[in-house]
N, C-alpha and C positions, 0 to 999 in steps of 0.2 A: 828477534825483536819484532819483525812484522807480525809473526804469529801471536805474540803477546799483545801487540797493539790491537789486532783484529779481535782477539778474545775479549779484551776490555771494552772495545766498542760494541761488540755483540751483547755483552752483559748490560751495558748502559742502555742500549736500545730496548732490551727486554724489560728492564726496570721501568723505563719511561712508558712503555706500552701497558704494563701492568698498572701503573699509577693512573694513566689516562682512563683505562677501562674502569678502574675502581671509582674514579671521580664521576664518570657518567652514571654509573650505577647509583652512587649516592644522590646525585641530582634527581634522577628518576624516582628514587624512593621518597625524597623530600617533596616532590611535586604531586605525587599520587594522593596523599591525604588532602591537599588543597583542592584538587579537582573533585574529590568525593564530598568535601564540605560544601562546595559551591552547588553541587547537584542536590544535596539534601536541602540547602537553603531555598533553592528555586522551587523544589517540590513543596516545601512548607508554605511558601508565598502563594502558590497555586491553590493549596488546600484552604488557606485563610480567605482568599478571594472567593472560592466556591462557597464557603460558609457564609461570608458576608452577603453574597448574592442570594442565597437561600433565605437568610434572615430578612433582607429587604423585601423579597417577594412575599414572605409571610406577613410582614408588617403592612405592606401595601394592600394585601388581601383583607387584613383585619380592618384597616382604615376604610376600605370600600364597604365592608359589611356594616361597620358602625355608621357610616354616612347613609347607607340604605335604611338601617333601622331608625335613624333619626328622622329621615324623610317620611317614612311610614308613620312614625309616632306623631310628627307634626301634622301630617295630612289627616290622621285619625282625630286629632284634637280639633283641627279646623272644621272637620265634618261635624263633630259634636257641637261646636259653637254655632255653626249654621243651623243645625237641627234645633238648638235652643232658641235662636232668633226666630226661626220659622214657627216654632211652637208658641212663642210669645205673640207673634202676629196672628196666628190662628185663634188663640184664646181671646185676644183683644177684638177680633172680628166676629166672634160668635154672637148670635141673637139670643138674649136671655130667655125670651119666650119660647123659642124653639128648643132650647136645652131643657126647660121645665116640662114642655109638652112631651119630649122624647122620654123623659124620666118618669112620666105619669104624675107629676106634682102640680100641674097647672090647675087642676080642680081643687087642690087644697089651699090655694091662695085666697086670701080674704077678698070676696067679691067687691067690697067697698073700695079696694085699691084700684088704681087706674091700670087695667090690664092692656089697654090699647096704646100705651106709651111707645112712641117710635124710638128706634135706636138712635143714639147720638149721631149727629152729622160729622163727617170727617173734619179733623182739626186743620184749618187752613194754614196754620203756622207749620204743622208737620208736613203738609203737602208742599209748601214752599221750600222747606228744608230738603225734602226728597228731590225736588227738581234741581236745587242748587248742588246737591250731592252728585247727581248725574252729570251736571255741567263740570264739576270739579274733576271727576274721573276722566271725562272726555278730554279736558284741557291737559291733564297730566300725560295721558297717552299721546296726544298730539305733539307734546314737547319732548317725548321720549323718556318720560319719567315713569318707570315701571316698578319701582321699589315700593310704592304705596298704592293701596286700593281701598276706597271707602266702602264699608259694609253697612254702617248704620249712621244716619244723618241727624236723628233726633228731631228737633223743632227750632224755628227761629225765635230769638229772644234778644231784642235791643242790639242789633248789629252783630250778633253772634249766633252760631248754630251749635246745637248739642243736646244731649250727650252724643258723642261720635265714637265709632270704632273703625280702625284701619287694620288691615292685615299687611304685614311686611313681607316682601318677596326678594329673593336673591336674583342674580343676573340670568338665571335659567327659569325664573318664574316659580320657584319652589317656596313654599311657606317657611319663613324663618322666625316669625314672631308677630306680635300685634301691639297696637297703640290705642289706648282709650283715653278720652279726655272729657271733662265736663262741658267744655265749649271750645270752639275755634273761631278765629276771624283772620282776615288777611291784611297785609300791608304791601305797598308797591312803591317802587321808585322808577318813574318813567325815564329819568336821565340815566340811572345806573342799569336799566333793563334788568330789574330784579323783582321777583314776587316772593314774599315771605309768609308762610303759614304759622300762626301763633296758636299753640295749644295750651289751654289753661287747666290746671289741677287734674293731672292724668297719671297714667301708669304705662310703662313699656315692659312687655313680657317677652322673654326668650327661653325656650325650653322649659316652660313651667315656672320660671323664676321671674318675678316682677320687680321693677324699680320705679317707685313713685317719683313724680316731679311736680313742681308748682307751676313752672312755665317752660315751654319748649318751643324754640324757634327753628323752623325748617325752611331754609332759603332755597329758592329755585332761581339759579343764576342764568344770565344770558337768554332771557325770555322777554318778549314784548308784553308789557303789563296790560295794554289796552283791551285785548280780547278777554282777559280774565276779568277786568273791571266791568266791561260791558255785559258779560255773561252772568256775573255774580255781584251786582252792585250792592246788594244787601250785606255782603261780607267785607266790604271795604268802607268802614265808617268815615275815613278821611276824605273819601271822594263822594259820599252821599249828598253832601250839601253843595256840590258843584265847585269844590275848592280847586279842582284842576280839570281841565279838558284839553284835548290835543291842541286846540288853537287858543284857548283863553288863558294865556300865561303872561300877557304884557298889557298894561293899561295905556301905553303910549306916552306917559308923562316924563320919561327919562331917556336921554340919549345914552345908549348902552355902551358904546366904545369909550367915550370920555369917562363914564362911570367906572368901567373896568380899569382904566389907566389910573384914576385917582385911588382906587382901592389897592392896586398893586404897589403904588408908591408908599401908602400907609403901611401895608403889610411888610415891606422891606425894612421899616424902621426898627423892628424888633427881630433881629436876625442872628443873634449870638448863637442860638442853638438850632439854627436852620430857619427857613422861612417858607411861606406859601405864595403861590402866584396863581391868579385866576386866569385861565385860558379862555373861558367862554361863559357868557351869561345869555340865557334865552330871553329873559325879560324881567320886568318888575311889576308885581301885582299886589296892591294893598300894603305897600311898604315892605314887601318881602322880595328878595331876590329869587328868581325862578330859573330852573334848569342850569345848575352850576357845574362847571368842570374846573377843578383846582389841581395843581401839582405841588407836592411837598418836596423841598430841596434840603440837602444837608448844608452845614456851614461852608463846605467846600464848593457848593454850587452843583452837586450831583443830585439828580432826581431820585427820590426814594419810593414814592408811590403816587398814584393818581386817585383823586377823590371825586365822586359824582354825587350830587344831591338834587332833590327836587326843589327844596326851598332853603333859603338862608336868611337869618334875622340878625341884624347888627344891633348891639346894645353896649352901653357904657355903665359900668358899676362904680364901686368906690374907687377903683383904680384900674387902669388898663382898659382894654377893649375886648369884646367877645363877638364871635360870629357863630351862631348856632345853626348847624346844618341838620336837616331832617329828611328822612325817607331817602336813603342812598346807600352807597357801598364804596369801599376803598379797594384798590388793586395794587398788589405787589407782584410784578411779573405777570404771570397768567392766573394768579390766585386772587379770586374776588371774595371779599368778606362784607356781608351786610352790616350796617350800623347796629351796634348793640342797643336794643330797645328803640331802634329807629332814629337814634340821635348821634351826632358827632360834634364836639365842641372845640373850636379853635380859640384859645385864650392867649392874649398878648399882654402880659403883665407890665411891660415897659412902654406900652403905647402912650403917646402924648395925647391926652384927651382934648386939649385945646385945638390941636390940629385936626382931630377927627370931627370936632364940632364945627370947625371953620369950613370944612368941605361939604358940599351938597351930597348927602348920602341918604338912601331910603331908611326911614325909621328914625333918623336924627334931625333931618331938616326937610324943607320943601324942595321940590325938584328945581333944578337950575333953569333959568329962563334961556 
C-alpha cells in the first residue's frame, strides 16, 4: 500500500512539474512578441522625430533665406527711390545757361532773347516745408517713433505740407514699405496727450504692391503735444489762430467746481444705458469747456472707459442734449484711441431741455453771478 501511495504521489508531482514548466514557457512565448512590438514602436517614434527635426531645420533655413532676399530687394528698391529723388533734385537745380553752354547750343539762341536771366530764387514755401520735415523727423525720433522716416516734404500750402514721401521701417530699422500722400497736417489733444498725423489722398506700398487711401490717420499716443505745436505751428491749423495755449484755457467767468456738479446732475438724468461723469474741467473759454476728463459708466455703475478732450460744446437740438467733444482720445484699460476725425459726440435723447436751459451752462446761458 505504501509503495502504491508513493508511486501515485510521485506521478502527481511529476505531472504538476511538467504543467508548471509548460505554463512558464507559454507565458514567455506570449510576452516576447509584445516586447518586440514596443521596441519597434519606440524606434519608429525616434525616426519620425528625426525626420520632423530635419524638416523644421530645412524650413527655418528657407525662411531665413527668403527674409534675406526680401531685405535685399527692399533695400535695392529704396536705393533706386533715393537715386530718383536725387536725380530730380539735380535736374531742378541745373543752370539752363550752363547746360546750353556745355552742349554748344548757347550761340544758337536768338540774341534778342534775354540770355542774362537769373535762375529762379528758391521757393520759400518749399524751404519752409523742408525745415518742418526735419523737425517732424527729430520729434518722432525723440518720442521713440522709429517706424516712419520722412524723405520728401514738398511745400507748404494753406496749413498743409506736401506732396510727402515716408519710408516705413520695422523694429530693426529695415525697410518694409513706403507711404506717399498729396498732403499732411497735424491734430493734437493736449488733454489726451495725443498727436495725430493726417495724410490725404495717398498710397501705402509693401513689397511692390500699393494700396491707395483717401484719408489715413496715424496717432502718436502718450506724447506731449506742445513741443510738436511749437516746432511746427504751420501744420496745426487748429492752433494757428491762438485757439489754445498752455495757459490760455480759462476766461475766469465761470466757477468750475459748481459748473462740474451741475453738469454731472444733468448727465445722470439719462442713465438707462449707462451715464457719463465729468471728473475734471480745466476751464471755460468763449463758451467752450476746456481740458475735459470724463468717465463712462455702465448701467450697473462700473466704469467702462475714460475720455479726454481739449474742448467740449453744449447744444440743444429738437430733442435731448448734446456735448460735442473735440481733439481728444478715449481709453479702455491701457488702449488709447484717438477720436475719429477728431470728434466724439455724447447725445442724451431723454434729457429734459427745460432743466438744461434753467441751469447756468456755457453756450446756453450767461455765467452765474
